[in-house]
RODO-2510 file (C-alpha; in nm, 4 decimals, decimal comma):
residues 169
     n   res          X          Y          Z
     1     m     5,4333     0,5904     1,8996
     2     k     5,3563     0,2288     1,9463
     3     s     5,2370     0,1960     1,5794
     4     v     5,5509     0,3622     1,4362
     5     f     5,7715     0,1019     1,6415
     6     i     5,5690    -0,1969     1,5048
     7     l     5,5774    -0,0437     1,1657
     8     a     5,9501    -0,0036     1,1811
     9     t     6,0020    -0,3781     1,3304
    10     i     5,7915    -0,5003     1,0479
    11     l     5,9713    -0,2943     0,7892
    12     l     6,3302    -0,4153     0,9618
    13     i     6,1945    -0,7978     0,9267
    14     s     6,0651    -0,7504     0,5892
    15     t     6,4114    -0,6535     0,4497
    16     i     6,6141    -0,9163     0,6487
    17     f     6,4049    -1,2103     0,5388
    18     p     6,3956    -1,1626     0,1661
    19     s     6,7919    -1,1056     0,1767
    20     c     6,8391    -1,4370     0,3810
    21     n     6,6148    -1,6166     0,1323
    22     t     6,8175    -1,4574    -0,1894
    23     n     7,1554    -1,5962    -0,0359
    24     k     6,9801    -1,9581    -0,0142
    25     r     6,8514    -1,9128    -0,3837
    26     a     7,2069    -1,8245    -0,5196
    27     v     7,3626    -2,1114    -0,3231
    28     n     7,1195    -2,3829    -0,5028
    29     a     7,1590    -2,1928    -0,8541
    30     p     7,3314    -2,4180    -1,1027
    31     n     7,6870    -2,3257    -1,2087
    32     k     7,6688    -2,2737    -1,5644
    33     a     8,0330    -2,1835    -1,6111
    34     p     8,2304    -2,4545    -1,7432
    35     m     8,4908    -2,6624    -1,5160
    36     s     8,8323    -2,6488    -1,5692
    37     i     9,1006    -2,8985    -1,4469
    38     p     9,4077    -2,7389    -1,3317
    39     g     9,7342    -2,8548    -1,4452
    40     p    10,0048    -2,8055    -1,7120
    41     q     9,8927    -2,7055    -2,0703
    42     v     9,9757    -2,9316    -2,3992
    43     i    10,1927    -2,7460    -2,6286
    44     i    10,3151    -2,8842    -2,9520
    45     y    10,5425    -2,7063    -3,2073
    46     q    10,7493    -2,7065    -3,5061
    47     t    11,1033    -2,5334    -3,4996
    48     t    11,2853    -2,3698    -3,8291
    49     k    11,5614    -2,6245    -3,7532
    50     d    11,6388    -2,9061    -3,4836
    51     f    11,6509    -2,7586    -3,1455
    52     s    11,5207    -3,0680    -2,9740
    53     q    11,8744    -3,1138    -2,7492
    54     l    11,8725    -2,7978    -2,6176
    55     v    11,7422    -2,5982    -2,3412
    56     p    11,4715    -2,3548    -2,3569
    57     i    11,4434    -2,0393    -2,1962
    58     i    11,1490    -1,7650    -2,2266
    59     m    11,1827    -1,3915    -2,3363
    60     s    10,9865    -1,1002    -2,3024
    61     d    10,7756    -0,9983    -2,5893
    62     d    11,0226    -0,7672    -2,7497
    63     k    11,3065    -1,0081    -2,6785
    64     k    11,5109    -0,7917    -2,5205
    65     e    11,4972    -0,9477    -2,1634
    66     i    11,4709    -1,3156    -2,0168
    67     v    11,1580    -1,3558    -1,7851
    68     s    11,1972    -1,7236    -1,7221
    69     y    11,4686    -1,9930    -1,7253
    70     p    11,5299    -2,3278    -1,5564
    71     d    11,7402    -2,4051    -1,2482
    72     i    11,9740    -2,6857    -1,3334
    73     k    11,7913    -2,9060    -1,1181
    74     d    11,4428    -2,7872    -1,2693
    75     i    11,4985    -2,9413    -1,6479
    76     y    11,3612    -3,2840    -1,5777
    77     f    11,0217    -3,4475    -1,6566
    78     k    10,8976    -3,7675    -1,4450
    79     g    11,2603    -3,8311    -1,3262
    80     t    11,4704    -3,8074    -1,6771
    81     l    11,6083    -3,5039    -1,8577
    82     a    11,3265    -3,2991    -2,0135
    83     y    11,3954    -3,3813    -2,3825
    84     p    11,0442    -3,2965    -2,5847
    85     t    10,8717    -3,5548    -2,7394
    86     l    10,8863    -3,6060    -3,1209
    87     l    10,5780    -3,6604    -3,2619
    88     h    10,4568    -3,6801    -3,6590
    89     n    10,5255    -3,4228    -3,9178
    90     g    10,8284    -3,2553    -3,7123
    91     f    10,6138    -3,1712    -3,4293
    92     f    10,7338    -3,1745    -3,0610
    93     l    10,5073    -3,1952    -2,7831
    94     d    10,6928    -2,9778    -2,5053
    95     n    10,7672    -3,1378    -2,1652
    96     r    10,9353    -2,8334    -1,9955
    97     g    10,7039    -2,5036    -2,0162
    98     i    10,7433    -2,3132    -2,3043
    99     d    10,5722    -2,0491    -2,4791
   100     k    10,5360    -1,8242    -2,7963
   101     n    10,8622    -1,6410    -2,6673
   102     v    11,0707    -1,9453    -2,6174
   103     v    11,4236    -1,9561    -2,7671
   104     f    11,7209    -2,1967    -2,7058
   105     i    12,0514    -2,1714    -2,5525
   106     k    12,3618    -2,3481    -2,7123
   107     l    12,3579    -2,5865    -2,4140
   108     s    12,2142    -2,9519    -2,4204
   109     y    12,0011    -3,0692    -2,1423
   110     e    12,2607    -3,2770    -2,0493
   111     e    12,5451    -3,0302    -2,0422
   112     y    12,3262    -2,8094    -1,8656
   113     s    12,2011    -3,0484    -1,5811
   114     k    12,6004    -3,1181    -1,5139
   115     l    12,6811    -2,7191    -1,4801
   116     a    12,7853    -2,6679    -1,1295
   117     r    12,5187    -2,3548    -1,0961
   118     t    12,2861    -2,2324    -1,2844
   119     p    12,3667    -1,9620    -1,5228
   120     s    12,2549    -1,6217    -1,4745
   121     a    12,0167    -1,4476    -1,6819
   122     e    12,3171    -1,2150    -1,8657
   123     e    12,5177    -1,5289    -1,9131
   124     l    12,2187    -1,7188    -2,0841
   125     m    12,1518    -1,4234    -2,3117
   126     s    12,4951    -1,4510    -2,4549
   127     m    12,4292    -1,8266    -2,5129
   128     i    12,1313    -1,7705    -2,7259
   129     t    12,1343    -1,9431    -3,0737
   130     d    11,8099    -1,8231    -3,2678
   131     t    11,5604    -1,5473    -3,1495
   132     q    11,2659    -1,6891    -3,3891
   133     p    11,3080    -2,0683    -3,3566
   134     i    10,9291    -2,1208    -3,3715
   135     r    10,7639    -2,2003    -3,6867
   136     i    10,4180    -2,3103    -3,5446
   137     m    10,3043    -2,3696    -3,2210
   138     y     9,9351    -2,4926    -3,0851
   139     s     9,8082    -2,4944    -2,7072
   140     c     9,6202    -2,8256    -2,7142
   141     g     9,4684    -2,8248    -2,3875
   142     n     9,4858    -2,9656    -2,0183
   143     r     9,7573    -3,2323    -2,0009
   144     a     9,5129    -3,4230    -1,7852
   145     a     9,2465    -3,4403    -2,0648
   146     f     9,4302    -3,6713    -2,2808
   147     k     9,4492    -4,0689    -2,2049
   148     s     9,7326    -4,1482    -2,4439
   149     i     9,8776    -3,8012    -2,5349
   150     e    10,1328    -3,9086    -2,7849
   151     e     9,8902    -4,1381    -2,9934
   152     e     9,5826    -3,8460    -2,9663
   153     l     9,8056    -3,5536    -3,0976
   154     n     9,9793    -3,7968    -3,3863
   155     s     9,6053    -3,8587    -3,4934
   156     k     9,5187    -3,5071    -3,4852
   157     i     9,8570    -3,4219    -3,6626
   158     d     9,8247    -3,7141    -3,9534
   159     s     9,4648    -3,6012    -4,0094
   160     g     9,5676    -3,2309    -4,0216
   161     d     9,2906    -3,1717    -3,7838
   162     f     9,3915    -2,9033    -3,5161
   163     s     9,0286    -2,7941    -3,4215
   164     g     9,0189    -2,7682    -3,0721
   165     f     9,3490    -2,6414    -3,0687
   166     t     9,4531    -2,2779    -3,0252
   167     r     9,7023    -2,1186    -3,2788
   168     i     9,9614    -1,9175    -3,0470
   169     k    10,2260    -1,8835    -3,3117
***
C-alpha cells in the first residue's frame, strides 16, 4: 500500500513539473509573428471625375444599403475639413476613412458641416452622385509608417512603383 502511495506521488510530481517547465519555455520563446502598428491605413485612389469636394459614404458590397456615413461633426481631419489631399497623377490621399465601396453624395464638406443635423441613411441614398466613382485604389500601409507621407507617396506615384501597396480596386 505504501509503495502504491509513493508511486502515485512520484507520478503526480512528474506530470506537474514538466508542465510548469513547458510554460516557462513558451514565455521565453521568441515571437516570430511580425509586429503591426495600430492606426489608420493610408488609402490612395483615382476617381472617374473630380469628387474631391464631396462627402464620401460607404455602401455595402452590393451597393443596396449604406453601411457607414459621417456625423456632421466627424468630417474633420486635424481640425480642418477632411478633404482628400491631391497627389500627383490625379491620385488623392484619403483623410476620411474610405474603402472600395465608397460613393460620394452631392454635398460638399462645407455644406455638410453646416447642416443642422446629420442626414438619415435614407436621405443620403437620394444624394448619391455615382455608384462606381473609383477608377483605382491602393492600401499603402499604416499612416505611422510614413515620415513625409505626401512626398513618399508622390515619389511612388511618379515612378509608377506601387510595390508594397495592396490594390483594393
